[in-house]
Structure formats: C-alpha cells, structure tokens
N, C-alpha and C positions, 0 to 999 in steps of 0.2 A: 504494500500500500504506500501511496505517496500523497503529499499535501498538494492540492490543486491550487494553482496560482491565479485562477480566473477571478475577477472581481465583478461585482454587479455594476453594469454600465448605466449611465444616465440616458435618458431618451434623447434621440437625435433631433427630433422636431418638437415644436411647441404643441402642447395638448392641454385640455382642461385638467384641473387639479385632481378631480375624481378619477379620470382615466389614468393619470400618472401613478396615483396611489395604488389603483387596482393592478397596474402593470408591475409595480415593485413587489406587491404582495405575492402575485403569481410567480414572479421570478425567484423570490426568496424561498417560496415553498418548493419550487422545482430543484433549486440548487442545494437545499439543505436535506433533501431526501437521501438517506443512507442506503446504498444498495444492499438488498437482502442476500444472504448466502444462497448459493445454488444447491437445490436438493439433488444429490447424486450419490446415495449410499452405496459403497462397494465393499466387498469382502476380499481381503488379501491374506495370503499365507505368509506367516512370519515366525521363524524360530520354532517350527513344528506345530504352531497353533494357527488360529484364524482370527483376523483382526477386522473389525467393522470400522471402515473409514468414512469420513464426511457425514456422520450421523447428525441430523439437525433436530435437537430437542425443542420443546415449546419455548425455551428462552431465546432461541434463534442464533446460538453460537455453536458452530460445528465442532463436534468432539469425536473421539475414537474410543471404541470398546473392544476388549478381548472377548471373543465368544467362548463361553464356558465349555470345558471338555466333559467327556462322559464320566470321568472319575469324580469331579466336583459335584455334578448333578446327582450321581448315585449316592455319594456321601451325604448330601443334603437330604435326599429322600429317606435314607436309612435313619438319619437323626430325627427327622420329622415323625417317622413311624415309632421310634423309641420314645420320643417326647409325648406323643399324643396317646399311644396305646399301651405304654408300659403298665400303667396302673390297671387298665381294663383287662389286659391279658392276665395279669396276676390275680385279679378277682375271679375271673372265669376259671382259671386253673384251680383255685381254691374250691370253687363250687364243684368242679369235676372231681377233685380229690376226695371231697366229702360225699360223693355219690348222690348229690342233689340233682345233677344233670347227667344224662347219658351222653355218649360221644356224638351222636347225631344232633341232639338238641344243643350241645355245646358248639358245634360247628355252625349251626344255623344262627344261634344267638351271636356268635362271634362275627359272622358276616354282617348281620344287621347293625351291630354296634360299630363295626368298621365303617360302614357307609354313613350312618347318622352322626358320627363324630368326625370322620375324616373330611367329608365334603365341607361342612361349615368351617372347620379349622383352616383348610387351605384357602377358601374364598375370603373369609374374614381377615386372616392374617395378611394376605397379599393386598387386600383393600386398605388395611390400617397402616401397614409398613411399606406401602408403595412398591409392591411386587416382590416382597420378601417374606418368607416364613421364618420360623425360628431356626430351622435347619439351614436355610439359605443365608441367614444373617451370620451363622457360625462359620460357614465355609466361604463367606464373602462373595456370593453371587446374587443376582436379582433378575427379575423379569421386566422387560421394557417393551414398548409398542414398536413394531417394526417400521411404522411410517413416521416416527418422530413425535407423534402426539402423546398426550397423557394417557396412561392406562385407564380404561373404562371398566365399570362393573361388568359389562357384557363380556369383555375380553377375558377378565379374570374368571368369571363363572364358566364361560365356554371352555377354556383350556383345562380347567379342573374337572368339569363333568366329562370331557373327553378322556381324561386320565382314567376315570372309572371304566369307560368302555375299552380303553386300550389295554390296561394292565390289571387293575384291581378286581373287577368283576369276573374276567376269565379265570384268574387265579383262585378266586373264591369258589367258582363253580367247579374247578378241578378237585378241590379238597372237601367241599361241603355237600355236593350232590351225590347221593349214594346210587349204586346200581346203574350207572350210566354206561353206555357202550364204550368199548375201547377206542373206536374211531373218533368218538366225540372228545375224549380226553386228548387224543393225538391232535385233532384239529384245534382245540383250545391252546395246547402247548405251541403248536406251529404259529397260531395267531400272535401269541405273546412274543415269541422269538422274532417274528417279522417286524412287529411294531417296535420292539426295542432296537432293532437294527436300522430303522428309518432315519434317525438323526445322523448316522454315519454315512449316508448316501446323499446328503444335500449340504451345500457349502455353508449354510447358516445354522447347521446343527439343530434344526427344528424337528420336533416330533409332530404327529398328526394334529394334536390339540393346538400346538403353536401355529401350524399352518392355517387352521380354521379360524383361530382367534386373532391372527396377525400379530404374534408376539415373538420375542427372542429372549433367550437366557444368556446373560453376559456376566463377566466378572465385575464386581464392584470396584470402580476405579479408586485409587488412593488419592487423597486430597493433598495437593502440593502447592504451597504458597510461594510465588515468585518473589524475589527480593524487591524492596521498595527502591526504585531508581533514584528518587530524590534523597532518600536517607543514605544510600550507598555513595552518591556523589558528595554529600556533606561529610561522610566519614573518611573518604579518600583524600580530600584536600581541604585546607582551612579556608581558602578564599577563592572565589570564582575569578577566572581570567577576564570574562566578558560581563559587562554590567548593562542592565536594561532599565529604562524608566517607564512610567505608566503608558506613555504614548506608544512604546514598542509592544507592550504586553496587552494593550486593550484591543488588539486586532483579532486575535484568534479566540476560540472557545474550547469547550470540553471535547468535542469530536476531534478537532485537530490535535489536541493534546494527547488523546488516546492513540491517534494514528502515529504521532511522533514516538510515543512510548513503545509501540510495536517495533519501530525501526531501531530504537536504542537497546532493545532486549539482547541483541547479539551483535558484536562488532563485525564490520564488513570483511569478508574473506575473499570473495571473487571480484573480478573487475566490474561485473554488472552491479554488485552490491555497492562498491565504492562509487560508481557513477550515480547510483540512486541517492547516496548520501550527499554527493556534490550537488545534485539537482535540487534536493530538498533544502540544502543550505542556501543556495542561490535564490530560491523561491522565497524563503523567509527573509533574507537580507533585503530583497526588493520590496516585499510586501510591507515590512515594518520600517523601511527607509533607515536602515542602520548606518550610522556614519562611518564606522570603521571597516577596514578591509580584512577579510579572513583568508589566511593562507590555506591552501589545500591540506597541509599537514595538521591544521588546527580546526578543521571542519567538525570533526567528531567532538572535540572539546566545546566548540561553539554550540552545537546542538544540545549537548548535555547541560551546559550553563543555561541555555534558553529554556529547556524543559523544566529545570528546577525553579527558575524565576517565574515562568508562566504558570506553573502549578501553584506556587505560593500566591501569585496575584489572583488567580481564579478562586482559590479557596477563601481569600480575604474578601473578594467581592460577593461570594456566596453568603458569607456571614451577614452582609448588609442587604440580602434579598435580591442581588443582581446576578441571577443565574444566566450564564452565557453558554448556550448550547453549541454554537459554532461561529464561524467568521461572519455570518450574515445576521448576527443578532441586532446590529444597529438598523439595518434595513427592515427587518421584521418588526422591531419596536416602533420605527417611524410609521410603517404601514398600519400597524395596529392602532397607534395613536390617532392617525388620520381617520381611520375607520370609526373609532370611537367618537371622534369629534363630529363626524357627519351624522351619526346615528342619534336620534332623539327618541327615547322610549315613549310609547303612547301613555297619555294620562288617563 
C-alpha cells in the first residue's frame, strides 16, 4: 500500500455555491472510500499441513488459518465424549452391576441418553463459545463459517445433527440393536468407515456435516501483538532528527497513518520496496510542503520521525473531539458545514 498524493481540486468554472458544495461532498466521499479486501479464499499446502489463505472474516481484515488435522479433531471428540458422558456411563454401569437393568435395556437407555445429552451439548457449547466445545477449547481448534460470515445457529445445528447421522447413530445401532442380520452390521460399519475417510479426500478437510452447513474446522490462531512503532522509535533514540509543526501534521488523518505504519513494519529489502519508500517520502514532502531536503539514505528515518509526530498530533486532536479520518477531513467538514447551513428544519 502507498499514500496517494492526489488532492481535491477546486472547480475550474464558476458555479453556484450549492453546486460547488455538492461537488466537494461527492468528491470527498469518493476519495475517502477505502477499498475492500478481495474475497478469494484459497487452501495451500505448507509444512505437511493445509493453510487457509485470504480468509475474510466479518471484521473485513484478511487473515490465514491452519486447517485442523485428523488427530486434533479426534482428540477433541474423545475429550468431549469423556466430559459429557463420563458420569452417565458410570451411573449406567452401576445400574447394570446391581442387576436393575438387563444388557438390552442398558444399551437402549445408553443410546437414548447419548442422543439427548450429546446433541444439546454440542449445539449449545458451539453457540456460546463461538464454534468451540470444551474439547475443542482444550486442543485449541474451532469451527468457522466457510464464507467468512459469522457462525449461525443453523450452521451449528446442521453440522451437529449430521454428526449423529454420520457416526453416532450407526455406531449405536451396531451395538444396541439385537438380532440384526450380519449384512446390516457390515453395511453400518462400511458407512462409518467411508464417512470418517471423507475429510481426507477434500482439501478443506470437511466432513459431510461441514459441507452441508458450510463450515470449517481450523486451529485457533495464537494472539501476537506487534511492537508499538512509536514506542520503539522513542526507545531507540533520544531525539528525532526531523521536526514537524502543526501545519505539517494537520494534512493527513488516521487512514494515512495506518497505511504508513504498514510500510514501516519491515525495512525495505528489495529494490521495489526501496522505490516504494522513496515514492512515499517524496509524496509526503510535497504534500506537507516540508522545507528541508531529505537525502535518500535518510528517507526511512524521515518516515519514522513523521509517523511518531503524526500519531502524537492525531491523538492530541482526538482528545479535543477533532477526529481526523483521512486527508480529506477539511473538505468533508466544509461540505458538511455548508450543508448544515443550507438546511432549515421545519417548525
């Protein structure tokens, strides 16, 4: 990203004040619109795993996720079974040991309890913890929507009901239905094996329930805070080399400051990056009408000093209620003032 040096031009011909104000307003709105990230989620293989690139969540900032492997998902599933049904299974085995229940009654009751405890547990926990059950939280994986939108109750309910059809109900029928033909057991076992192999034959590692619900299971990303550029600059040197007054700092706004921060995150390594730094420096020098000349070797230092001073200036203006979104704040403010002056509310 680079800072655009175009300024809002004045009208070339004389026109009524209302038309000029409307033109400035439209131009300010056009130029201040930030381009939205392009949706284009891709899956790349990296270091033996699969990585989801360019995923655009509801916040609008593209991020990347590592798609969860079979081991992590199996571990989370086993933990969920132990957490939810450990006490139930223990109670039922006590009833079976005390001869209060026969083996057939025990299996039927166990299947019913599995269903009426398991489904609410999965659905409610993923609703409350945003795609995570207790088992998923422990192994640090989560469910996300495949299209970047927020998880909906429909998606969570659909994927967990499909889990009953895919795995739990067939397994329960294998062990709980007595006197069934041998081919029925074989078909049920074949169904379970095929369903469990489905995630290994698609690049997003989706099971059938994920495909129907439009969800993915990914590793929970680690939170990593980048260093504060302004604080780092203050710690590395006692006094800035380049100084700026309010006339220099009153041009740009928050959007340009964030753009400059992205550039300063990593020093230029390639000729293209160095040319970009040089272009940005020249643009800022021209835009703010800076009186000094900046040598090519000092351009990075100039940008760092300007970023620190610009950030302090914007934060101080914010305290007084003067929020500056971008370099067109004066035009937008003038247009808004003119529009307010022309508008007279009905009595």
